[in-house]
N, C-alpha and C positions, 0 to 999 in steps of 0.2 A: 496849500493843504491837499488840493486835488492830486498833486504829483505823488504825495505820500501814500495815497490809497490806490493809486494806479497799479495794475498788475505787472510784475516783471519776473519772468521765468517761473510762472505758476503761483507766485505769492505777491502780496502787496509790497510796495517799495519800503514801507516803514518796517516790515519784518526783517528784510535784508539789511537795512540801515541799522536797525537795532542790534542785530547779531554782530555785524562788523564793528559797531561802536564798542560792544563788549570786548571783542578780540583786541581792538586797538588799546582800550583801557588796561586790559591785562598785560599786554606787551609793554606799555608805557610804565606800568607799575613794576614790572619785572626788570626792565632795563634802567629805569630812572631812579628806582628806590632800592630794590633788593640787590641789584648788581651795579650800583653806581660806582663802586670801587672794585678793582680787580682783586679777587681773593679766592682761595680754594673753598669749594662747597663741600662740607662734610656730609657723611651719610645721614646723620640725624636731620640736618637742615633739608637735605634732599628729600627725605621721606615726608617731612612735615609739609614742604612746598608741594610735593606731588599729591599728598592727601588733600590739600587746599584745591588744587586743580580738579582732582577727581570729584570732590564734593561739589564744586561749582558746576561741573558737567552734569552731575546728578540733579542739581537744582534746576538747571536749564532743561534737562529731560523731563523733570516733573512739571515744569511750566508748559512744555510741548504737550505732555499727556493731558494736563488740565485744559489746555486750549482745544485739544481735539474732542475731549469728552463734553466740553461746553459748547461745541459747535463753532468755535472761533477759528479753528484750523481744519482745513480739509486737505486730503492728499490726492495727488494726480491719479493714483491707481486704486484708491479706495481702501488702502491698508491703514491699520491703526498707527497714527503718527507716533504715539508714545512708545509702543512696543517695538516698532521698526527702528526708532532712534536708538533705544537701548541695545537692541540686537546689533545694529551697525557699530555702535560705540564700543561694545565689548569685543567684537571681532577685530576692529581696527586697533584697539589697545593691545590685544594679544599678538596680532601680526606684527605690531611695531616693536615688540621685544627683540625680534630678529635684527632690527635696525641697530640696537644697542651694541651688539657684537661687532658689526661692521664699522660703526662710528668709532668704537674704541680702537680698532685696527688702524683706521685712518689717522686718528690723533697720534697713535703710537708711531706710525710711519713718518709723520711730519714732525715728531718730537714736540708736540704742543703741550706746554705745562697745564696742569689742571686749572690754574687761576685764570687762564685765557679761554678755556674750553667752553665755559657756560655762555660767555658773550657771543662766541661764534655760533653756538647752538640756537640762541634766541634770535640772532639776526637771520639764521637759517629758516626760522619759522616764517618770517615775512615772505621769503621766496616761496616756501611751501604753500602758504595761503593763496598766492597768485597761481602757482603752477597746478596745484590740486584743483583750483577753481576752473582753470582752462580744461584740464582733463575731464572733470565732472561735467562741465558744460558741453564739451564735445560728445561725451558718452550719452548725456541726456538727449541731445539732438539726434544722435544715431538711433537710440531706442525709440524715440517718438516717431521718427520717419520710417524706420525699418524694425518692427517689433521682433522679427525673426533673429535679430542680432543677439537677443537674450539667449537663444540656443547656443550661439558661439561662446558667450560668456560662461554658460553652464558647462559646456564641453571643456573650455579652457580651465575652469576651476577644478573639474574632476581630474583632468590630466595633470594639473599642477599638484594637486593633493596626492595623487598616486606617485608622481615623481619624488615628492618630499618623503614618501614612505619607503621607497626602494633605492633611491640614489644616495650614496654616502655624501656627507657634508665635506666641503674642502675650504680651507682658508683662502680668500681672494688675495692675489699678489698685487698690491697697490702700485708697486714700481712698474708693472707692465700695463697699467691702466692707460688707454689711449688718450684720455683727457689730460692726464698728468704729462704725458709725453708731448702733447700738442702745446700746452702752456709753457713747458720748459723750452720748447723749440721756437715758439713765436712771441714770447713775452720775456721781459727782463724779470727774473725772479731772484730775490735775495737768498743767500744760503742760510742766513740767520733770521731769527724773529726780531721784530721791532715793537715789543710790547703787544698791545691790543690792536695795532694798526694793520689794516689790510693792504694799504699802499703807502709807500714812502718816496721822498725825492732824494736822490743821491747821484753822484757822478757816474757816468757810464764809462766804457772802455776808453773813450776819447776825452774824458774829463769834463763833459757837458752834463749839466743837471738834467735828470730824466726821472720819469715815474717808474718805480719798480713795484711789482707785486711781492707780497711776503708769503711764507709757507702757510700762514694762518688763512690767507685768502684762498690758496689752493685747497686747503682742507675744507673750507666752507663750500667751495664749488663741488668737490667730490662727494661731500655729505649730501648735498641737494640732489645730485645725480643719482646717488644710491637710493634716496627717498623716492625719486620718480620710478626707479626700477621696482621698488617694493609696492608702489602704488598700482602697478600693473596687475598685481594680485588683489589688493585690498579694495580698489574702486569697483571692479566687476563683482566682487563678493557682496558689496553693499547694494549694488544695482540689482543683484539677484534677490534681495530682500524687499526692496522698494525702488520704484523708478521716480519717486518724488525728489526733485533736485535739491530742495531746501533741506530735507531730512538727510539725504546722502552727504551734502556738504557740511552741515553743522555737526553731524556725528563724526565725520572725518577730522575736522579741525579741532573739535573739543578733545578728541583722543590724542592728537598730535601735540597740542599745547602742553599737556602734562608730561609727555614723554621726555622732554628736554630736562625737566626737573628730576624725573625718576632715573635718568641716565646715570647720575653719579652714585646712586645706590645700587643699581643693577649691574653697572660695569664691573664691579668687584666680584660679583657673584653670578654673572650671566651663565657660567658653566653649569650652575646648579639647575638651570631650566632646560637642560638638554632634551628631556623627554616631552617637553611642551610642543616641540616640533611635530611629533606624531599626532598629538591632539589637534593641532591646527590643521594638519593634513586631512584628518577626518572631518573637521568642520568645513573645509573647502569642498570635499567630496559631497558632504551632506547638503551644503548650500547649492552646489552645482546640480546635484540630483533633484533637488526640490524644484528647480526650474522646469525640468521635464515632467515631473509629477504634476505640477500645477497645470500644465498645458494638456496633459492626458486625462488626469482623474479629477482635477479641480484643486483650488488653492488649499494649501496646508494652513491650519490655524496659526496665526503669527505667534500666539502664546506658546505653542508647541515648539516653533523654531527658536524662540528666545530660550526656552527651558533646555532644549537639547544643546544649543550653543553654549550656554552657561555651564551645563553639566560637563561637556567635553573639555572646555577650557579649564574649569576648576579641577577636574580630574587630572589633566595634564600637569597643572601647577603642583598639586599636592603629591602626585606620584613622583614628579621630578625631585621635589624637596625631600621626600622620604627616601628615594633611591640614592640620593647623594648626601644623605645626612651625616655620613662619616668622613666626607672629604675634607671638611674644615679641620677636624681633629688630625687627619693624616698629614695635611699640609703643615700644621703647627708642629707636629712631631718631627717631620723631616727638617723643618727650619731649625729646630732645637739641636738636632744632630749635626 
């Protein structure tokens, strides 16, 4: 019992163990019950499952808020645990929408059928949990040792936001990805899928049985690399809100867990969120600027940060949907012609 109350990375071990147990239970339920058989996930099922994950994240955030108000949870930097959790969650959730477009391109390049996509995405979460944990752990150690690094985070976020505002978007060319080229050159990769398998045993050029990777495995690897690239933006954004490692990690993972479910609904209409990019750019500039403001004039009220963040994200979503409201009708009309 003493081990459970011992402190680890700023929080008692039981808090970390409890959160990771929740994540494992959700993944087991996802893989073992909801996705036991390979099948296509429809938009309706995707939305319901995503609503479940978002609702669960809200409940967890409510528990964090209650724990802070009751004096059971403290933060390393004195910020309000509940407000910073929700701010980080909404930022990560919105930034992750960009992931959907890239993921759909990756699945399209490798010709992965929809019935195998969900299993690949859920297994990808396991890698994300570990990789994000490493990134956040390194970030927390750097911030604790060198507090000036927050200025670098702030400048990076401002530069990234400005770049998103002024640089036109381009579709990434998966075929030129160096990781794809590396695996094609150094591993045996089958030309065809083998169901949901990532690896299969089949004869090589000399007729000997050998292990071959499948296109589904390559898609999984590229998706996780893409997630790491996106994390370069999202992790500093949350550290700019709070330096408490537990809040940063839980907000990140809770947002990512539901993204895999939401993918199947968003993939078909991701083009309708085009203008959300500009709202996210403003959020990054705002969060980055807040770091400098905090150091020069004093800390901004966390409730103001949450309100401004929500207003910008909601504005970007509603404006995008309103601006593209006629696209569905136009697509239907062209198809009929």
